[in-house]
C-alpha positions as CSV (number, residue, x, y, z in Angstrom):
1,M,-12.9,-56.9,-54.9
2,K,-10.5,-54.2,-55.8
3,K,-12.9,-51.5,-54.7
4,I,-13.5,-53.2,-51.4
5,F,-9.7,-53.5,-50.9
6,I,-9.2,-49.8,-51.7
7,L,-12.1,-48.8,-49.4
8,S,-10.7,-50.9,-46.6
9,S,-7.3,-49.5,-47.0
10,L,-8.7,-46.0,-46.9
11,I,-10.7,-46.7,-43.8
12,F,-7.6,-48.3,-42.2
13,T,-5.5,-45.3,-43.2
14,I,-8.0,-42.8,-41.7
15,S,-8.2,-44.8,-38.5
16,I,-4.4,-44.8,-38.2
17,I,-4.3,-41.1,-38.8
18,R,-7.0,-40.5,-36.2
19,L,-5.2,-42.7,-33.7
20,T,-1.9,-41.0,-34.4
21,D,-3.5,-37.6,-34.0
22,A,-5.2,-38.6,-30.7
23,A,-1.8,-40.0,-29.5
24,F,-0.1,-36.7,-30.4
25,K,-2.8,-34.7,-28.7
26,T,-2.5,-36.8,-25.6
27,I,1.3,-36.3,-25.6
28,I,1.0,-32.6,-26.1
29,K,-1.6,-32.3,-23.4
30,N,0.6,-34.3,-21.0
31,E,3.6,-32.1,-21.8
32,A,1.6,-29.0,-21.4
33,E,0.3,-30.1,-18.0
34,S,3.8,-31.1,-17.0
35,L,5.1,-27.6,-18.0
36,V,2.3,-26.0,-16.0
37,R,3.2,-28.0,-12.9
38,T,6.9,-27.2,-13.4
39,N,6.1,-23.5,-13.7
40,E,3.9,-23.5,-10.6
41,K,6.7,-25.3,-8.7
42,Y,9.3,-22.7,-9.8
43,F,6.8,-19.8,-9.1
44,L,6.2,-21.1,-5.5
45,A,10.0,-21.5,-5.0
46,N,10.6,-18.0,-6.3
47,E,7.8,-16.6,-4.0
48,S,9.4,-18.5,-1.1
49,L,12.8,-17.1,-1.9
50,N,11.5,-13.6,-2.2
51,T,9.7,-13.9,1.1
52,Y,12.9,-15.2,2.7
53,I,15.0,-12.3,1.2
54,T,12.4,-9.8,2.4
55,K,12.4,-11.2,5.9
56,T,16.2,-11.3,6.0
57,D,16.4,-7.7,4.8
58,Q,14.0,-6.6,7.5
59,E,15.9,-8.5,10.1
60,I,19.2,-6.9,9.1
61,T,17.5,-3.4,9.1
62,L,16.0,-4.1,12.6
63,Q,19.4,-5.3,13.9
64,Q,21.0,-2.1,12.6
65,L,18.3,0.0,14.1
66,K,18.8,-1.7,17.5
67,K,22.5,-0.8,17.4
68,E,21.7,2.8,16.6
69,L,19.0,3.1,19.3
70,A,21.4,1.6,21.9
71,N,23.0,5.1,22.1
72,E,19.8,7.1,21.8
73,S,19.8,9.6,24.6
74,E,16.1,10.5,24.2
75,Y,13.1,8.4,25.1
76,Y,11.9,6.0,22.4
77,L,9.2,3.3,22.3
78,V,9.6,-0.3,21.1
79,L,6.6,-2.5,20.3
80,E,6.6,-6.2,19.7
81,R,3.8,-6.9,17.2
82,K,3.3,-10.6,18.0
83,T,3.3,-10.5,21.8
84,R,1.6,-7.0,22.1
85,Q,4.3,-5.9,24.5
86,A,6.0,-2.5,24.6
87,W,9.0,-0.9,26.2
88,L,9.8,2.7,26.9
89,K,13.5,3.0,26.6
90,V,16.5,5.4,26.9
91,E,19.6,4.1,25.2
92,D,19.3,0.3,25.8
93,K,17.7,0.6,29.2
94,V,14.0,-0.3,29.8
95,I,12.3,2.5,31.7
96,R,8.8,1.0,31.6
97,E,7.3,-2.3,30.3
98,M,3.7,-2.3,29.1
99,D,1.1,-4.2,27.1
100,F,-1.1,-2.8,24.4
101,T,-4.0,-3.9,22.1
102,I,-4.7,-2.8,18.6
103,W,-7.6,-1.6,16.5
104,L,-7.3,-2.3,12.8
105,S,-9.8,-0.4,10.7
106,P,-11.6,-2.7,8.2
107,E,-12.1,0.4,6.0
108,L,-8.3,0.3,5.2
109,G,-8.6,-3.1,3.6
110,E,-5.2,-4.4,2.6
111,R,-3.5,-1.4,4.1
112,T,-4.6,-2.6,7.5
113,Y,-1.4,-3.6,9.3
114,L,1.3,-2.7,11.8
115,P,4.5,-1.8,10.1
116,S,8.0,-3.3,10.6
117,G,10.7,-0.8,11.4
118,A,10.7,2.7,12.8
119,L,8.2,5.5,12.6
120,Q,8.4,8.9,14.2
121,V,6.0,10.8,16.5
122,L,4.7,13.4,14.0
123,A,2.4,15.2,16.5
124,K,0.9,14.9,20.0
125,Q,-2.5,16.0,21.2
126,E,-3.9,16.4,24.6
127,S,-7.7,15.9,24.7
128,T,-9.2,13.9,21.9
129,N,-12.7,15.2,21.5
130,F,-14.7,13.8,18.6
131,Y,-17.7,15.6,16.9
132,L,-20.4,13.3,15.6
133,P,-21.1,14.3,11.9
134,D,-24.4,15.2,10.4
135,F,-24.7,11.9,8.4
136,Y,-24.5,9.9,11.7
137,Y,-27.7,11.5,12.8
138,E,-29.3,11.1,9.4
139,L,-28.5,7.3,9.6
140,L,-30.3,7.3,12.9
141,G,-33.2,9.2,11.5
142,D,-32.6,12.1,13.9
143,S,-32.0,15.8,13.5
144,S,-28.4,17.1,14.0
145,P,-28.0,19.1,17.2
146,K,-27.3,22.7,16.6
147,D,-25.4,22.9,19.8
148,S,-22.0,21.4,19.1
149,T,-21.5,20.4,22.7
150,L,-24.4,17.9,22.3
151,R,-22.6,16.1,19.5
152,T,-19.2,16.1,21.2
153,I,-17.7,12.9,22.7
154,K,-15.0,14.1,25.1
155,N,-11.8,12.1,25.1
156,A,-13.1,9.8,22.5
157,F,-9.7,8.1,22.1
158,G,-8.6,8.7,25.7
159,T,-6.9,11.7,27.2
160,Y,-3.9,11.7,24.9
161,V,-3.0,10.8,21.3
162,L,0.2,10.5,19.4
163,Y,0.2,10.5,15.6
164,L,2.6,8.3,13.7
165,G,1.4,8.7,10.1
166,E,0.3,5.9,7.8
167,N,-3.2,6.1,9.4
168,L,-1.6,5.0,12.7
169,M,-2.2,6.5,16.1
170,I,-1.3,5.7,19.7
171,H,-4.1,6.5,22.1
172,G,-6.1,5.2,25.0
173,P,-9.3,3.1,25.2
174,F,-12.2,4.1,23.1
175,H,-15.0,6.0,24.8
176,P,-18.0,3.6,25.1
177,D,-20.3,6.1,23.2
178,L,-18.0,6.4,20.2
179,P,-19.3,4.5,17.1
180,K,-16.2,2.9,15.7
181,D,-17.4,2.9,12.1
182,L,-17.1,6.7,12.0
183,F,-13.3,6.9,12.0
184,R,-10.6,5.7,9.7
185,H,-7.3,4.8,11.4
186,N,-5.3,2.0,12.9
187,G,-4.9,2.4,16.7
188,I,-2.3,1.2,19.2
189,I,-4.2,1.3,22.5
190,F,-2.6,1.6,25.9
191,N,-4.2,1.9,29.3
192,P,-4.5,5.5,30.6
193,E,-1.6,5.2,33.1
194,D,0.9,3.9,30.5
195,L,-0.4,6.3,27.8
196,E,0.3,9.3,30.1
197,V,3.9,8.1,30.7
198,I,4.4,7.6,26.9
199,Y,2.8,11.0,26.1
200,N,5.0,12.9,28.6
201,S,8.2,11.0,27.6
202,L,8.2,11.0,23.8
203,K,9.0,14.2,22.1
204,P,8.0,15.1,18.5
205,K,10.2,13.1,16.1
206,A,10.8,10.5,18.8
207,S,11.3,6.9,17.4
208,V,8.6,4.3,17.6
209,V,10.0,1.0,16.6
210,F,8.0,-2.1,15.6
211,Y,9.6,-5.6,15.8
């Protein structure tokens, strides 16, 4: 009898220990999950705050830029990224209102974007001939022409181009014979008439402002 009592007590004690252990594990698991949820909540709140601060800083910078450009005696270009509208200005006066489209190169991956703020015209080019490379003909299974004129696409990006840096160019509509997978840049595309006005108005180092 005594042995049975001891054995029963031992079994009972082990059961209590196991139940207690399971209860503690459940409590610890619940606490851990609660902490994870709390951390995620604070992380999202922090991300939201950082986004708000970044947007606020950008807005302040743009407002300051607007004030500075209001007295700009040279031509400058303003582009609204959301509406795809553009304005050629002197001081705060609109000289010409235009529309544009964009080409964002998939090859640039995460760097594919239109910036916020001001860039400068780094260089201008009249005539935008493009020479088809040897590997293009190899992909087609053809021989590369020895005569360079046979591999030249005249005004591939329109008659004019303005270089802004950061893989970004202002130019005209693409030539229909131009394979777009052969070049690596983001393009702001204006119709030929507007592009000619922009090209003749903006000097090197002129401001191009993105809102």
